GUGU-91476 format. One line per field, with one value per atom (N, C-alpha, C): residue in one letter; x, y, z; residue number from 0; atom name. Coordinates in Angstrom, 3 decimals, decimal comma, padded with zeros to 6 digits. Atoms other than C-alpha are relative to their C-alpha. Example, Ala and Ser with C-alpha at 12.3 -4.5 7.8 and 13.67 -1.06 7.14 Angstrom:
2
torti	c(A_A_A_S_S_S)
X	c(000,890_012,300_000,900_-000,820_013,670_-000,770)
Y	c(-001,190_-004,500_001,200_-001,190_-001,060_001,090)
Z	c(000,000_007,800_000,000_-000,060_007,140_000,730)
palum	c(0_0_0_1_1_1)
gukol	c(N_CA_C_N_CA_C)
END
This chain:
74
torti	c(X_X_X_X_X_X_X_X_X_X_X_X_X_X_X_X_X_X_X_X_X_X_X_X_X_X_X_X_X_X_X_X_X_X_X_X_X_X_X_X_X_X_X_X_X_X_X_X_X_X_X_X_X_X_X_X_X_X_X_X_X_X_X_X_X_X_X_X_X_X_X_X_X_X_X_X_X_X_X_X_X_X_X_X_X_X_X_X_X_X_X_X_X_X_X_X_X_X_X_X_X_X_X_X_X_X_X_X_X_X_X_X_X_X_X_X_X_X_X_X_X_X_X_X_X_X_X_X_X_X_X_X_X_X_X_X_X_X_X_X_X_X_X_X_X_X_X_X_X_X_X_X_X_X_X_X_X_X_X_X_X_X_X_X_X_X_X_X_X_X_X_X_X_X_X_X_X_X_X_X_X_X_X_X_X_X_X_X_X_X_X_X_X_X_X_X_X_X_X_X_X_X_X_X_X_X_X_X_X_X_X_X_X_X_X_X_X_X_X_X_X_X)
X	c(-000,208_-050,390_001,496_-001,400_-047,085_000,147_-000,272_-045,704_001,471_-001,377_-042,556_000,236_-000,340_-040,909_001,447_-001,341_-037,884_000,140_-000,061_-036,778_001,440_-001,278_-033,880_-000,086_000,065_-033,544_-001,466_001,418_-036,897_-000,280_000,511_-038,919_-001,193_001,031_-041,030_-000,670_000,767_-043,782_-001,144_001,001_-045,976_-000,805_000,867_-048,975_-000,578_000,411_-049,822_-000,966_000,926_-052,856_000,663_-000,559_-051,935_-000,371_000,476_-053,953_000,733_-000,723_-051,781_001,448_-001,424_-048,383_000,739_-000,720_-045,720_001,465_-001,421_-042,330_000,552_-000,633_-040,023_001,379_-001,325_-037,078_000,516_-000,460_-035,192_001,453_-001,335_-032,192_000,281_-000,180_-031,144_001,473_-001,358_-027,944_-000,081_-000,015_-027,216_-001,410_001,393_-030,762_-000,253_000,404_-032,428_-001,277_001,185_-035,055_-000,627_000,766_-037,756_-001,021_000,832_-039,295_-000,371_000,431_-040,835_-000,956_000,845_-042,420_000,455_-000,554_-040,245_001,297_-001,288_-037,323_000,720_-000,818_-034,469_000,061_-000,079_-034,655_001,199_-001,233_-031,774_000,411_-000,533_-029,714_-001,043_000,950_-032,069_-001,464_001,373_-035,227_-000,484_000,596_-037,489_-001,441_001,381_-040,772_-000,650_000,760_-043,486_-000,034_-000,037_-043,676_-001,056_001,106_-046,978_-000,060_000,025_-045,994_-000,446_000,288_-046,139_-001,449_001,356_-049,538_-001,088_000,989_-051,245_-000,691_000,771_-054,012_000,301_-000,323_-053,236_001,464_-001,413_-049,658_000,278_-000,424_-048,064_001,503_-001,418_-044,705_000,407_-000,457_-042,889_001,454_-001,365_-039,765_000,399_-000,432_-037,856_001,443_-001,347_-034,816_000,157_-000,090_-033,753_001,403_-001,269_-030,748_-000,267_000,100_-030,336_-001,465_001,423_-033,809_-000,265_000,501_-035,787_-001,203_001,060_-038,014_-000,657_000,736_-040,734_-001,225_001,181_-043,317_-000,751_000,820_-046,128_-001,142_001,106_-048,535_-001,136_001,145_-052,018_-001,108)
Y	c(-001,421_-009,589_000,257_-000,373_-008,111_001,497_-001,410_-004,810_000,248_-000,364_-003,155_001,425_-001,326_-000,206_000,298_-000,473_001,725_001,353_-001,224_004,407_000,394_-000,518_006,602_000,155_-000,255_008,105_000,124_000,020_007,233_-000,845_000,843_005,668_-000,749_000,815_002,772_-000,870_000,815_001,209_-000,644_000,745_-001,521_-000,846_000,815_-003,131_-001,133_001,202_-006,705_-000,780_000,786_-008,729_-001,273_001,180_-011,515_-001,287_001,210_-014,035_-000,275_000,174_-013,508_-000,372_000,296_-015,082_001,126_-001,128_-012,525_-000,359_000,156_-012,656_001,374_-001,296_-009,636_-000,236_000,011_-009,301_001,425_-001,345_-006,321_000,192_-000,328_-005,184_001,422_-001,301_-002,363_000,253_-000,425_-000,396_001,060_-000,946_001,457_000,244_-000,099_000,714_-000,920_000,864_-000,716_-000,726_000,810_-003,470_-000,471_000,552_-004,373_-000,964_001,033_-007,656_-001,047_000,920_-009,220_-001,039_001,075_-012,608_-000,547_000,473_-013,201_-000,748_000,674_-015,545_000,094_-000,131_-015,288_-001,342_001,247_-017,892_-000,019_-000,144_-016,592_001,457_-001,354_-013,460_001,023_-001,088_-010,412_-000,447_000,477_-012,614_-000,553_000,372_-013,078_-000,447_000,464_-014,983_-000,018_000,143_-014,890_-001,478_001,381_-018,037_-000,883_000,769_-019,116_000,072_-000,275_-018,343_-001,201_001,152_-021,849_-000,492_000,492_-022,677_001,041_-001,073_-019,314_-000,086_-000,001_-019,171_001,245_-001,258_-015,524_000,333_-000,316_-014,456_001,407_-001,339_-011,016_-000,029_-000,059_-010,541_001,468_-001,389_-007,309_000,039_-000,176_-006,288_001,451_-001,346_-003,305_000,210_-000,421_-001,599_001,397_-001,280_001,200_000,222_-000,372_003,056_001,036_-000,917_004,941_000,138_000,036_003,908_-000,798_000,777_002,497_-000,780_000,858_-000,469_-000,737_000,744_-001,930_-000,622_000,706_-004,583_-000,446_000,236_-004,799_-000,933_000,944_-007,771_000,382_-000,358_-006,861_-001,008)
Z	c(000,177_010,636_-000,087_000,131_009,489_000,181_-000,273_010,788_-000,276_000,295_009,447_000,462_-000,510_011,190_-000,359_000,323_009,904_000,676_-000,800_012,362_000,303_-000,472_013,385_001,507_-001,442_016,859_000,401_-000,323_018,380_001,234_-001,070_021,162_-000,585_000,639_019,861_001,060_-000,939_021,976_-000,780_000,750_020,468_000,981_-000,846_022,185_-000,840_000,705_021,171_000,893_-000,816_022,342_000,542_-000,662_024,781_-000,742_000,680_022,738_-001,316_001,262_019,634_000,267_-000,046_019,129_-000,692_000,571_018,311_-000,226_000,310_016,604_-000,335_000,221_016,685_-000,591_000,604_014,327_000,133_-000,342_015,753_-000,407_000,460_013,744_000,484_-000,638_016,057_000,314_-000,315_016,665_001,091_-001,114_019,923_000,533_-000,430_021,063_001,192_-001,105_024,149_-000,394_000,304_023,985_001,299_-001,121_026,499_-000,588_000,611_025,416_001,046_-001,049_028,524_-000,580_000,503_027,793_-001,335_001,262_024,720_000,281_-000,105_024,231_-001,351_001,199_021,752_-000,713_000,750_018,980_-000,940_000,769_016,850_000,054_-000,048_016,360_-000,479_000,284_016,441_-000,063_000,113_016,496_001,336_-001,282_019,527_-000,244_000,104_019,948_001,369_-001,243_022,564_000,361_-000,475_024,672_-000,652_000,569_023,055_-001,521_001,434_019,450_-000,842_000,863_017,962_000,146_-000,231_019,510_-000,302_000,186_018,835_-001,361_001,248_016,223_-000,826_000,672_015,394_000,264_-000,143_014,743_-000,512_000,385_014,551_-000,215_000,337_012,828_-000,056_-000,057_013,671_-000,425_000,481_011,757_000,258_-000,380_013,152_-000,405_000,363_011,674_000,591_-000,708_014,028_000,555_-000,613_015,385_001,092_-001,134_018,673_000,435_-000,324_019,769_001,264_-001,123_022,644_-000,530_000,508_021,766_001,147_-001,006_023,956_-000,652_000,478_023,070_001,245_-001,191_025,635_-000,377_000,213_025,787_000,955_-000,848_027,069_-000,120)
palum	c(0_0_0_1_1_1_2_2_2_3_3_3_4_4_4_5_5_5_6_6_6_7_7_7_8_8_8_9_9_9_10_10_10_11_11_11_12_12_12_13_13_13_14_14_14_15_15_15_16_16_16_17_17_17_18_18_18_19_19_19_20_20_20_21_21_21_22_22_22_23_23_23_24_24_24_25_25_25_26_26_26_27_27_27_28_28_28_29_29_29_30_30_30_31_31_31_32_32_32_33_33_33_34_34_34_35_35_35_36_36_36_37_37_37_38_38_38_39_39_39_40_40_40_41_41_41_42_42_42_43_43_43_44_44_44_45_45_45_46_46_46_47_47_47_48_48_48_49_49_49_50_50_50_51_51_51_52_52_52_53_53_53_54_54_54_55_55_55_56_56_56_57_57_57_58_58_58_59_59_59_60_60_60_61_61_61_62_62_62_63_63_63_64_64_64_65_65_65_66_66_66_67_67_67_68_68_68_69_69_69_70_70_70_71_71_71_72_72_72_73_73_73)
gukol	c(N_CA_C_N_CA_C_N_CA_C_N_CA_C_N_CA_C_N_CA_C_N_CA_C_N_CA_C_N_CA_C_N_CA_C_N_CA_C_N_CA_C_N_CA_C_N_CA_C_N_CA_C_N_CA_C_N_CA_C_N_CA_C_N_CA_C_N_CA_C_N_CA_C_N_CA_C_N_CA_C_N_CA_C_N_CA_C_N_CA_C_N_CA_C_N_CA_C_N_CA_C_N_CA_C_N_CA_C_N_CA_C_N_CA_C_N_CA_C_N_CA_C_N_CA_C_N_CA_C_N_CA_C_N_CA_C_N_CA_C_N_CA_C_N_CA_C_N_CA_C_N_CA_C_N_CA_C_N_CA_C_N_CA_C_N_CA_C_N_CA_C_N_CA_C_N_CA_C_N_CA_C_N_CA_C_N_CA_C_N_CA_C_N_CA_C_N_CA_C_N_CA_C_N_CA_C_N_CA_C_N_CA_C_N_CA_C_N_CA_C_N_CA_C_N_CA_C_N_CA_C_N_CA_C_N_CA_C_N_CA_C_N_CA_C_N_CA_C_N_CA_C_N_CA_C_N_CA_C)
END
């Protein structure tokens, strides 16, 4: 699954199933990020700990400024 978000001043909260691997590419300016359970693999790119082994993968691309971003695994 691929999700693309382009936002200005906003609060973004995304819920992702625990069973799916998730990669977040967050190109953000003056924004806060809450990505518990993710690790940084390169500049602006984060992956869930189980990403490589997961059967289902979710790719999230975010371009935002003055925003709050949170990805919650349930």
